[in-house]
N, C-alpha and C positions, 0 to 999 in steps of 0.2 A: 166276296171280300178277297182281295189280292193276297196271295201266299207265296212264300219261297218254297219251291219243291224240294223234297228230300233228295239227297245225292251223296255220293262218295267223293270227297275232295281231300287231296293230300293224305290219303290212306285213313281218313276219318269218315265214319258214317254220320251224316247230318240229317236230322229229322225235318219234316215239313213244319213250318211255322208261319204265322201271319206277319204282315208288315208292322214294324215297331217292336217286335219281340226279339229276344236274344236266345239262341239255342245253345245248349250244353251237351257235350259228348265226351266219351273217353278219348284220351290222347292216342296218337297212332302207336303201333307196336314198338316196343323198346323204350317207351316213355310212360311215366306215371303222372297222374293228375287229371285235370279237367280242362278241355279246350272250349272256348266260347266263340260264337259267331252271330253277328247282328243281321237282321233282315230289314233292309231299307228300301228305298224306291229311287228310280232314276228320274231324269228330267221329264219324262212322259208319264210318270206316276206308276210305272210298272215295278213290280216287286223284284228286288235284286239282292243277292248275297254280298256282304262286305267280306274283306279278308279276315280269316280266323285269327283269334288271339291265343298265343301259346304261353302267356305269362305264367300260367299255373301248370305248364307241362315241362317236365325235366327228365333227363336220361335216367334209366334204371341204375346205371353205375354210380351216378352222382348221388342218388337217394341212398344207395348202399354205403357210399363213403361218408355221407352225413351221419348215418346211423352209427358208423364206427367212430367218427370224431366225437359225437355226443357221448357214446359209451366210454371212450377214452377219458373224457372229462369227469364222468361219473365214477370212474375206477372199476368198471365192469369188463373192460376189454384190455388186451395186451397190445393193441395197435399203438404205434408211436408216430409222432408228427412227421418224421422223415418218410415213413412208408406211405402215409396218407398223401403227403405233398407229391411224392414221386408218382403215385397212381393218378392223382388229380392233374398233374402236368401232362401225363400221357393222354388223358381223356380230352383235355382242352385243345391239344395240338394234333391228335392223330385221327385216323379213320376218314378224314376229309369231310366229316359231317358238319353241317352248319349248326352253330349253337342257337338254341331258342332263347327267348327272354327268360323263360323259367330256368334254363341252364345257367344263365348269368347270375340270377338271384341265388340259386343253390350254391354256385361256386363261391359267392361272397359269404354265404352262411358257413361253408366249410372252412374258409380262411379265418372267419371270426372264431370258430371253435378251436382252431390250431393256436391262434394268438392268445386266446383265453387260457389255453393249457400252459403256454409259456409264462404268462403273467401270474397265474395262480400258483404255479409250482416254482416260481422265482428262479427259473433256469434260463440261461441264455442260449442262443444259437451258436454252437461251436463247429458245426459242419457247414462248410461253404456250399456243399451240394444242396442242403436245405434252402439256403438263401437263393441259390440259382433256380431251384424249382419254384420257389415262391415268386421271384421276379418274373420268371417265364410265364407263370399262370396269369399274373396281373397284366403282363404285356399282351398275352393272347386275348384276354377279355376286354382290353382297352384298345384293341385294333379298330381302325375306322370302319371296317366291315361290320362292326357291331353297333354302329351309331343308331340305326333304326330300332334295334332291340332295346337299347338304353332309353331311347325316346319313348317307346311303348311302356317300358317299366316305370319311367318317371310319371306317366299319366295314370297308371292303374294301381301301383303298389307304392309302399313307403320307401323301398330301397331306391337308391339313386347311384349314379356313377361316382359320386363323392365318397361312397363307401370304400372304393378302392384306395382313395387317399388315406382313409383311416386305417385300412389294412397295412399299407406301406409304413405308416407312422408306427404301428404296433411292431412291424418287422424291425424297423430301425431300433426301437427300444430293446427288443430281444437280442439284436446283434450287439448293441452296446453292453448289455448284461454279460454276454459271453466273452467280451474282449478283456484282456489283461494289459496293464501298463507295460509298454515295451513292444507289444504286438505291432507289426507293420501294417500299413494301410492295405486295404483290398477293395476291389470294385467288382460289380456284376452288371453287365450291360446286355440288353436284348433289343429287339426291333423297336419297341416303343417306350423303353424304360432304362434308366441308368442310375445305379446306386453306388455311392462312394462313401467309405468309412475310413476315418483316420484318427488315431490316438496321438494328439499333440502333447509333448512334454516340454518342461522348461529347459532352457539351455543350461547344460552342466559345466560349461567351460568357465563360467564366472559365478560369483555368488549372487548375482542379480537375477531376478525372476524375469526372464525374457522368452518370448515365443516368436517364432517366425510367422509371417503372414500366411493365412490359409487361403488357398485359391482353388476353386472348382469351376470347370474340369482342369485336370493337370496331367502331367506326363506319367504319373503313377497308375493311371487307369488302364484297363484292358485295351489293347490296340485292336484295330480292325473295325471299330464302330464310328464311321465317318460322320454320322448324323449328329453325334455329340460335339465333335470338334467344329463341324460346319455350322452349328447352331449360333456361334458367336454370342453365346449367352454365358456370362461368367459371374461368379460370386467371389468377393474378396472381403475377408475379415482380417483386420489389422492385428498385428501381434500384441499391441498395447491393449486391445479389446479383450484378448484372451488373458492377458496378465491381470486385468482388473477383476477377473472372475475368481481368482484364487487368493490365498493369504499372502501378504507382503513378507511374511517371515519365511526365510528359505527352508528352515527345518520343518515347517508345516506345509510347504508347497510341494509335496511329493505326489500329489494327486494329478492324474492325467485328465486332460480335457478331450473328450471324444466328440468329434464332429461328423455328422452324417449329412449328406446332400443327395437329393433325388431330383432328377430331371425327367419330366414327362413330355413325350414327343407329341402325343395326340390328345391329351386331356383338354386342351383349350378348345378343340373341336367338339369333343363329346359333351363338355359342359354347356355348349350352346343349345343343346336339346333339353336342358333342365329348365324347370320352372323358374321364372324370375323376371327381371327387367329386360325386355327385348332390346332396349336401346344401348345396353352395356355389352360390348363385345370384347372378348379376350383376344388380344392380337399378338401374344407371345407364348413361348413355352412356359409351363409351370415349373417352378423350382422350389423345392422344400429344403429348409435348412434347420437343423437342430444342433444344439450344443449341450453336452452332458458332462458334469464333473464326476469322474470315476475315482472313488476313494481307494487308495492303495491298500490300507489295512484290511478292510472288510469287503472290498470290491463292490460296495453299495454305490448306487448311481443316483444323482440328483439332476433333474432337467433344469437347465439354466436358460431363461427366456430373454433376459436383457442383453443388449449389444450396445455398449457405450465405450468408445466412440462407435458410431453406427457402421453397419456393414454396407458395402457398395455392391449394387447389383446392376449389371449392364445387360439389357435385353435387346436382341435383334427382333424386329417385328416380323412375324410369320405371315402377316396379311398386308396387302397394299392398302394403306389408309384411304387413298383417293378412290379406290374401288368400292368402298363402303357407302359413298355418296351421303355423308352426314352433312347436315346444314351447319351445325355448330359443334364440331368435334373437340372434345376435351380429353386429354390423356390423364390417366390416373394410375399411380403406383399403388397397387392394392394387395392386401393380405387377407387370406381366407379366414374368417372368424371362427367357423365351426364346421369341420369336415363331416360331421354326422348329420347336419341339417339337410333336408331335401329341398329347402327353398333356395332359389338361385341368387336372391339379392342379399347375400350375407358376406359380401366383400367390403372391407373397411379400408380407409386410407389413414387411419390413426397410426402415428409412429413412423410413417413413411412420407418422403417428399421427393419430388423430382428435382434433380440438380443439373441435368443436361438433357437436351433433346436434339434429335437430328431427323432427317427425312425418313430414315428407316430404323432408328434405334432410340431407346430411352434409357437414361441412367438414373437410378434411384439410390437413396440412402434410407436404411430402415434400422430402427432401434430395438427390434425384437426379432426372435426367430419365428418361423411359420412357413406357410405356403404362399409364394409371391407370384405375381403376374402383372402385366400391363393391360389395363382396360381402356377402351375407347368409349366414351359416352357421347351420345348425340343429345345435346342440351336442347330440349323442346321448350321454346320460349314463345308463349302466346302473347302477342303484342297487345291484344285487347285487354288481357289481364294486367299487363304492365300499365295500361292507361288508367284502369280502375285504381290501382295503387298510387299512381302518379297524381291523379286528381285529389285523392284523400290527403296525400302528403302536401300538395300545394295549398289546399284549403287550410290545413293546420299551420303551415308556414305563414300564410297571409294573415290569418287570425292572430297568431302570436305577435307578428310585427305590428299589427294595428293596435294591439294591447299596449305595446311598448310606446308607440307614438302617442296614444291617448294619455298615458301617464305623463309623458314629457310635456304635453300641452297643458294638462289640467292641474298638475301637482307641483309643489315646490321640491327642490332637491333634497331638503331635510326629510320631508314626509315620505318621499319615494324611498330613500335609503332605509328609514326606520320601519315603515309600515308595509311597503309594497315592493321593496327591493327583492324579496324572495320570489315574488310573482314575476318580476322582470327577469330574474335569473332563470326561472322555469321556462319563460317564453324564449329566451335566448338559447337554452339547451334544446328545447323542442325544435326550434328553427334549424339549428345546426344538425341535430339528429335526423330530421326528415330530409334535409339536404344531402346528408351522407347516405341515407337510405336510397334516395333516388340514384345516386352515383352507384351504389351497390347493385341495384336492380339492372342498370344498363351496362354494367361491366361484366363480361363473360369471364368466369374463373379460368385461370391459367397460371403458369409459372412466372408471374410478374409481381413486382414489388407493389404496384398500385393496388392490386386485389388484396394483398396481405394488410397493407396499411389501412385500406378501407374497412376491412373487417375489425381490426383493432380499434379504429376510431369509432365505429358503430358501438362496439362493446363499451367503450369509455363514455360516450355521449349519452347512451341510454341509461347507464348507471348514474350519471349526473341527473338525468330527468327524474329517476326514482328517488334519488337522495334529496331532491327538492321538496319531497313530502315532509321531511323532518322540520325544516324551518316554517313550513306552512302551518303545522300544528303547534310549534313552539311559540310562534308570534303571539297568539292570544294569551297563552300562559304567561309569557313575559310581561305583556301589557297589563294583565290583571294584577300580577304581583306588584308591579310598580305603581299601579293605580291605588292599590290598598294602602301603600305607604305615601300617597299624596305627592308623588314626584314622577317625572318621566326620565330623569337622568339615569344613564346606564343602559336603558333598553336598546338604544340605537347601536351601541358598541356590541352588545350581545348578538343582535340580528346580523350585523355586518360580519362578525366572526362566523356565524352559522352559514351565511351565504358563501363566504370564502371556503369553508370546509366542504360545502356541496360540490365544489370543483376540484378540491384536493384529494379527498378520501377515495373517490372512484379511481383515481390514478394508481392506487396501490395494487388492487387485484389485477388491473389492466397491465401494469408494468410487470408484475410477477408472471402473468400468463405470457406476455410477449417475450420475456427473457428466458423463462425456463420451460416453455412448452413449444411444440411445433405449431407455428402460426398457421401453416398450410392446412392442418386438420381442423382449424376453427371454422373455415368457411365451407359451404356446401358445394355440390357439383353444378348446381343450376345458376347460382348467383354468388357474388362476393358478399355474402351475408352469413350470419352465424349459423352453424350446422347443428342439427339435432342428432347426427350420427356419431358424435364423439362425446366422451366424458368431460372434455374441456368446456362443454356447455354449462357445467356446474360452476365454472369460474364466473359466469354471469348470473345464473339462477341463484347460487348460494348467497351472494351479496344482496340480491333483490329480496330474497326471503328474510334476510336479517334486517334490511331496511323496513320491510313491511311489518315485521314483528315489533321493532322499536317504535315505529309510527303508530301502531295500534295501541301500544301501552301508553304512549303520550296522549293519544286521543281519549282513552279512558280517563287519564289523569285530568285532561282539560275539561271533560264533561263533569267530573266530580268537583273540580275547582270552581266551575261556573255555577252549576245548578245544585251543588251539594252543600252550600254554606249560606245560611241566612244573612251573614254579614256581607257577603259579596253580591248576591243577586240583586238587592235594591240599588246597588251602586252601578249597575251595568245597564246599558241600553239593550233591552231584550232583543231588538232586531239585529244589532251588531253581533251579539253572542251567537245567535242562531245562524247569522250570515257566515261567520268564520268556520263554525263547526260543520255546517251543511256543505260548504264549498270543499273543505278538506275531504269529507266522506265521499262526495261524488268523484273527486279526482282519485281518491284511494281505490274506488271500485272501477274506474275507467282505465287507468294507466296499464295495469298488468294485462287485462284481456286484449287491449290494443296491441301491445308489444308482442304478446304470445301469438296472436293471429298473424302478425307480420312475419314472425319467424317461421311459423308453419307454412304460410303461403309461399315463402321463398325456398322452402325445402321440398314442398310437394306442389309442383306447378300444375298438376292435373286436377286438383280439387278447386273448382271455381269459387265455392262458397267462402273459402278462407280469404281470397282476394277481396271479395265484396265486403266481408265482415271487417277486414282491416281498413279498407278505404272508408267505410261508413263510420266506424268507431274513431278513426283518426280525424275525420271531419268534425264529428260531434265534439271530440276533445278540444280542438282548436276553437270552434265556435263558442263552446261553453266558457272557456277561459276568457275570451273577449267580452262576452255579454255579462258574465257573472263578476269578473274581477275588474272590469273597466267601466262598462256602461252602468251596472247596478251597484258599484262599489260605494257604500255609504260614507266612507272616509273621503271620497272625492266629492260626492254630492252634498255632504254636510259641511264641507270646508268653505271658508270665505271665498267669494268669487275673485278671479284674477283681475288685476288692474289692467284696463284696456289701453290707457294712454297716460301721458304726463299730467293732464288736467282733469281726467274723467275718473269718477269713483262709482262704485256699484252699491246699491241698496244700503244707504245710510252707513257707509264704511269710510272712516277717515284714515288716511295713510300718512304715517309719520316716519321719520328716519329712526334707526335703532337707538341713536344716542338720546333721542327725546322720548323714547317709548316708556321708560320707567316712570318718569314724572307724570306723563299723561295717564297712564294706567292707575297710578296711585291716586291721583285726583279723582278719577272716575270711580275707583273703589270707595273712597271716602264719601262722595256724594251719594252713590247708590246704597251704601250700607246704612247711612243715616235715614234715607227715605224708606229703606226696607224695614228697619227697626221701628220707625214711626208708624208705618202701616200695620205692623204686627201688634204694637201696643194699642193702637186705636181699636183694633178688632178683638183683642184678647184682654183688655184691661191693663192692670199694672204688670201682669206677668206676660212677657212676650212669648209667643209660641216658638220662635226661633232665636237663638243666640249666636251671633256671628263672631268668630274668633280666629286667631292665627292666620292672617293673610300671608300668602307666600308668593312672591314674584320670582320665578326661576329664570335662569339665563336663556332658556329656550323660548321665552316670551309667553309663558303660561301663568295665569293668575289663579292659583288654587286657593279656595276659601273654605274653611271648615265651618260647618253649621251643626248646631246641636238642637235637636227637636226635644223640647221640654215635656212634650206629651207622651214620650215613649219611656218605658221602664229603663232602658239603657240608651245613652246617647249614641248617635251615629254620625258619620262624617260623609258629606257629599262634596263633589268637586264642581266648581263653576268656572270653566275656561272662558275667558273673555276675549281671546285673540289667538293668533297663530303667526309664526314667522314665515315669510316668503322672500327668499333671496335678499336677506339683509334688511327687510322692512317688517313692521308690525301693523296688523290690521285690528282696529279697535271696534268691536260691535256696539252699536247704539242700544241694542236690546240685550237685556241680561236675563237669560232663561236658565234656570237650574237644569243642568244636563249631566248625567253620568257619562263618562267617555271611556272608550276602550283604547287607550293610548292617546298620544297627542293628536289634535285636530289640525 
């Protein structure tokens, strides 16, 4: 068996181990902890040592300092933060020794202990030397020479380079606590880090609450650090934004607004070694901005995160975008969501938007404080996946259009409005939504109006699609209600109002979102489609949940109305009742999964199954609507056949003009009723089984006849429609078959 021979390497005695094992050994002299080293094999299969890992090895001085810092927090030692920071700064910059990954993790732990002490004891940093030492330490461990160490740390332990951002945020908080209103601005700058703190106060020359614009960097900063001024990266917060943070009453506006800004020279390079999305590259310096309201009376501080009007951030690109060789580069103005997370993909675009772009710079507006940077994303667009979604959308569009055409050919305008207008409305909204979906898939997101309008249009159209569920379940309820009262008058107007509302109501949340929200954050980075990375998604999901809740309640009501009453069930054609309820339930179960898979597919382009599921469900949805609501629609199939020509009639159907319809139908009623009563008397003796009363010929061309069954304990009423209107004509059926009906025929 091949083995890695024992040896002394880098002042560490490594034991002999077999291929595939990991050796452990004491760290080299002057360091505490355990070093590890893996025994692998080369291309020829021979055993070979890998480079040792010193993630768990740290200098003895650092371990001693950590013990002192922890004892300071426990109250068992007299060490103060200034002494600990002074010695730590000496260790990280002196002796010419290269820091190990373990040194970096221990340095972060010591800084955490110091900031914890400041926070727990509610004391601020009053010594500028403490701030200088702190900034010097962070600058040293964030040098580009430490990039490999941070990469190794990110792979093996939970600490990451983002911990330094958290340390600096804690330092800013402590500095703000130590500042008193009226203190002048101060700055601390090092090789890789620049910190600027300024306490802005209201203008005292007038009774108006006015603040000057805040600009970082500025002339008040320490001179001699050319990298800050040469960065051509600036932050501008308008005076009216600062004024909006405090009370409008002059007597109450004595509080100072403390602004802190930090610029990181190397952090964009170090973050590239963190775990996360490899296609997202930070191409600018990182800038952190915080605003804090400092109360004059008790010196308490409240962090203020909202910036309205928004702050302006102008970033110079530190990388040549063309050198990145991206196929579909997309710039994003991003804010770091959580500095404590070790995951790399926690940059968000919510609250920030790009307002200007150039060859080597990007200008953003952001409505909140935080850590900002410009990211470049290579939009990976798999054309074969686009084809899958495209096919599903086209099938749904074609099926929806066929349904509309089928209705236009087979049904009268009156029946289409009253009974199937909501189906036509659903088909129109699905056609438009899928057409807009195709546009959203094939438009790459960017700072253009088309992408924003596409996203808003998608939000509106899919809300319309879901809202169509309500008239779909209301229609049978309305028809049953009017059927019980032996009339169809009024049902048409109700359905037309519902259809109109399905197109009006979705405009309310859509307009609210478009006016009061940042539309840019609605769409994702892959497509001009709704994004799952923003809370604005709830502007769509919330109304959908409400629509589903209302529809489900109406569905239960319809089921109870149809099947829960002995007086109703005998009057309904069982097939039609089941038809409407079943159709609604199938659409109820199909719509949301189809839409949800479409959203997921356009947000995560790497998961192929979502594209296939969306394409499949979208196809099934369109085909189902055509087959179920057009081909198998009993209201179409049971209606009188259309007139083919001027002289041709179909299946014993006489066609008369509307002005002659009432006389013809009345005569038909009198003849048929006499024959019907004679038949019943002949078969039942002197007591007829059925008594026909209350004939009613309404203006819609329906002849409702009430029938009393004398053999039943309680009389009941059935409706016998003998004709239906079609484009101003009435068709009189030669056969008179008692039939319950669900709305007009």
